[in-house]
C-alpha positions in Angstrom: 76.0 88.3 71.9 74.3 86.6 74.8 75.9 84.0 77.0 74.7 82.1 80.0 76.6 81.0 83.1 75.0 78.5 85.4 77.1 77.2 88.3 76.5 73.7 89.5 75.0 73.6 93.0 76.5 70.4 94.2 80.0 70.8 92.8 82.9 70.6 95.3 85.0 73.0 93.2 84.0 75.9 90.9 83.4 73.9 87.7 80.8 75.1 85.2 80.2 75.8 81.5 79.3 79.0 79.7 76.7 78.5 77.0 75.6 80.6 74.0 72.0 81.6 73.3 71.4 78.2 71.6 72.5 76.3 74.7 75.8 75.1 73.2 78.8 75.0 75.5 81.3 77.7 74.5 83.7 77.7 77.4 84.4 75.5 80.5 85.5 77.0 83.7 87.4 74.9 86.3 88.5 76.0 89.7 90.9 74.3 92.1 89.4 72.7 95.2 92.5 72.8 97.4 94.0 76.2 96.8 94.6 79.3 98.9 92.5 82.0 97.2 90.3 81.5 94.2 92.1 80.3 91.0 90.0 79.6 88.0 90.8 78.7 84.4 88.6 79.2 81.4 89.0 76.7 78.5 87.6 76.7 75.0 85.9 73.5 73.8 89.2 72.0 72.7 90.5 72.4 76.3 92.9 75.2 75.4 93.3 77.6 78.3 92.0 81.0 77.3 91.8 82.8 80.7 93.4 82.4 84.1 91.8 84.2 87.1 93.7 84.5 90.4 92.6 86.1 93.6 95.1 88.4 95.3 95.3 87.6 99.0 95.6 89.8 102.0 93.7 92.7 100.5 91.2 94.8 102.4 88.7 94.5 99.6 88.6 91.6 97.0 91.1 91.9 94.2 91.7 89.6 91.2 94.1 89.5 88.3 93.0 88.2 84.9 95.4 86.7 82.4 94.4 86.2 78.7 96.4 83.5 76.8 99.1 83.6 79.5 99.5 87.4 79.5 98.3 89.8 82.3 95.4 91.8 81.0 93.5 93.3 84.0 93.2 93.9 87.7 89.6 93.8 89.1 89.1 95.6 92.5 85.9 95.8 94.5 85.2 99.3 95.6 83.8 100.2 99.1 80.2 101.2 98.7 77.1 101.0 101.0 74.1 100.6 98.6 75.5 99.1 95.4 78.1 96.7 94.2 80.9 98.5 92.3 84.1 97.2 90.7 87.0 99.0 89.1 89.1 97.3 86.4 92.5 98.5 85.3 93.2 96.8 82.0 95.5 96.9 79.1 92.5 97.3 76.8 90.9 100.3 78.6 89.4 101.3 81.9 86.2 99.5 83.0 83.6 100.1 85.7 81.1 97.6 86.8 78.1 98.7 88.9 75.4 96.6 90.2 72.2 97.1 92.1 71.8 96.7 95.9 70.6 93.1 95.5 73.5 92.1 93.2 71.2 90.9 90.4 71.7 93.5 87.6 75.1 94.8 86.5 76.4 97.0 83.8 80.0 97.0 82.5 81.2 100.3 81.2 84.4 100.7 79.2 85.9 104.2 78.7 82.4 105.6 79.4 80.5 103.3 77.0 78.2 100.4 78.2 79.6 97.2 76.7 77.7 94.5 78.6 74.6 93.9 80.7 74.5 91.1 83.3 71.3 89.8 84.8 71.2 87.2 87.6 68.1 85.1 87.6 65.9 85.5 90.6 64.6 81.9 90.8 67.1 79.2 89.6 68.9 76.1 90.9 72.3 77.6 91.4 73.6 81.0 90.3 72.5 81.7 86.7 73.6 84.7 84.8 72.6 86.1 81.4 75.3 88.2 79.9 74.7 90.4 76.8 78.0 91.6 75.4 78.6 94.0 72.5 79.9 92.3 69.4 83.1 94.4 69.3 84.3 93.2 72.7 86.5 90.2 73.6 83.9 87.8 75.0 86.4 85.9 77.1 87.7 89.0 78.9 84.2 90.2 79.7 83.1 86.8 80.8 86.1 86.6 83.1 85.0 89.9 84.7 81.5 88.3 85.3 83.2 85.3 86.9 85.1 87.6 89.2 81.9 89.4 90.2 80.3 86.0 91.0 83.3 84.9 93.1 83.3 88.1 95.1 79.6 88.0 95.8 79.7 84.2 96.5 82.6 84.6 99.0 80.9 87.6 100.6 77.7 85.5 101.0 79.7 82.7 102.7 81.3 85.2 105.1 78.0 86.7 106.1 76.3 83.3 106.6 79.2 81.6 108.3 
């Protein structure tokens, strides 16, 4: 199933919606403006919290914890690489690897050796726009949370390099 994430360019905090292929809102993501480290919450359309994402501070490389319905589910760690973007996820539902190209526009999510999702960042768009194609057998919210973590890490890295 395909989903689309488009972050708002002029938003003070990380607030955006996740849409399905028909353009309908499926989830809303809200971040805290005044917080130490990134803290994001994903809600369904009835404003029930589905996912909570929290950045772990004081780590050499970025690391995030993901909670599903209030329960810890995964730790996402960026790996040190020179020519690609790679993440390792230790999860209660399996081991994941995320690898992206040098320009951070195309990513694959692999679970226990099998590709479960493809992520493509649009080259020309107003704000960061991602198309995510997830296998039907996967938990969409968990995979989308991983994509949000990738975006947070890449966005923070871009700010550090430009600032």
